[in-house]
N, C-alpha and C positions, 0 to 999 in steps of 0.2 A: 321211570327212569329212562325208558325210551323216548318218550317224550321231549325230555329234557335235552338229550341226547341230538334229536332231530333239531330243536331250536338251536343248540349250538353250533350245529354244521350249517343252519339257515343264516346265522348271525355272521358267520366265517366266509359265506359264499360258496359253500359246499352242498348246498340242498340240490336233491333230485331235480327239481324245477328250475331253478337257475342254470345250472348244468346244461339240462336238455335243451334250453332255449339257445344256448351257445353254439359257438363251432364245434367243440367236441361232442355237444349232444345231437346234432346235426348228423355228424360223421357216425357216431356208434348206433345211430336209429333207434330202431326197438329194444336191443340191446341195452341201451343206457336208462330205460324204464323199468328194468326188472327190479322187482321190489328188493329181492336178496342183497343186491348191489348197495342198499341202505339199510339193511334189516340187521340189528345187533342180536339176532338171536344165535343159539350155540351152532347150528350148519353153518351159516354163512361166515362167522367169526372162525370157526376152524379150517375153513377153505381158506380164509384171508390169511392165517398162519403159512399156508404154502405157498399162496400167491405172493407174499412178502417175503418170507425167509427164502425161496428159492432164488429169487433175482438178488438178494441181499448178499446171497453168498458165490455170485457168479463172479468171475473177471472180468465182466463188461463195464467198468467204471463208468459212469455218467448216463447209463441207460437202466439203472435200477428202479428209479420213479416209473419210467415208463413201461418198463417189461412189468413193474406189479401190477399197474392198472392194466394192462393186457391181460394178462394172467387173473386178474379179478373178474374182470367181464367175462373171460372162457370160462373160469371155473364157477361163475355165478356167486363170487365172495362178496364179502363187504369190504368196499372199495377204500374209505377211510382207514380202516384197520390195517389193511393191505399196504398201503402207503406208509404208515407210522411203523409197522413191523420192519418195512424194509429198511429202515434207517438204524437196524441193530449194526451193521456194519458201517461205520461211520470214519472220518479221517484219522481219529485216534486208535483205532481197533484194525484198520487196514493192514498196516505193516505186520502187526502181530499175526493177522488171520492168514494173510497171503504166504507168509513163510511157514505157517503151520500146513496150509491147503498145498504149497510146492512140495514139503517133504512127503504128505500123506501121497500126492500124486507118484512120487520117486518111489515109494514103498511098494504101492499099486503094481506099478509097472515095473517091478523086480530090478531096479536100478540101485546101485548102491549111492548113498547119499555121501556126495563128495564136498569136501571143504577147502580143497586146494586153489591157488590164485584168488585170494580175497579181492574184496573191492580195491583196496589200495592199490594192488599190483594190476589190476584191469584198467583203473584210471591212469596209471602211468604208462601202460602200452596206449590207452588210446589217445593220451596226449602226445606220444612219440609217434604217432601215425601220421603219415603225410598226406594232407588233403581231405576235403570234406567227404569224398567218396570212399576213402578207406575206412574215416572214423566210421561212417554209416554201416559200412560192411560189416565191421566190428559188433557194432550194436545190434544189427538185423540178426546176426549168426549169435549173439548170445539170448537176444529175445526168443529164436527160434528154440534154442535148447531149454529155455524156462517155460515158453507158452504151453507146451504138451502136459508136463507132469502139474502143472499149474491149474489148466483147465480141468484134468483127470480129477485131483484132488478137490478143487472145488465142486465139482459134480457130486462127488460122492458125498461130501459133508454136507451140500444143499440137500441131497436129496433126505441123508440121515434128519438132518436138524429139522427140516420141513415135516417130515413124518412124526417126529417126537413134538412138534408145536401141535399139528393136528390132533395128535392124541393126547396132548395135554389138556387140551381145550375140552377134549369130551371126557377126559376124567375129572377135571375140577368143576365144570360148568354143569350145573344141574339141569338133568332132562326137563323140557317143557312139558306141561299137561297138554295132552290131546284132547280138543274140543270134540265132543261127540254131538254130530249132526242129527238134528231131529227131522225127521220126515212126516 
């Protein structure tokens, strides 16, 4: 099984040898050749759940892939699995997830959830604002009100989901037999 996965990664251009020879490999140095980064054993895959799910739940759109790779290298997790797992949050799920994360952040911060001044009212006010600076100020003010609860909610959900994914791998994946060394 592991041999077939290695062949598939090699055909896709994601083999450890090819990546180590490129710019990324030179930049990662000895960390890029750690066998755990490419191993499909239970430990590296469980750590890849954390390395993939934590960035997937962050509000840092556009950086999810990069964060997943950095976390995978730092945690000695399976890189391909971390990249695939971080795609759990995609353009179809982002609006639902970020709305839920915002509300979780509001609850954790002890703020009452407000629904006044919906989007149509805000768009009308934005259209009525004079000049680009006034419009940008309005948008920045709204962004500031949303950013903190969103970040808090994403962090809490990310930690819970990551730990759940890690535990799930250890529950569902059978333990590998340890080889006894003969001296």
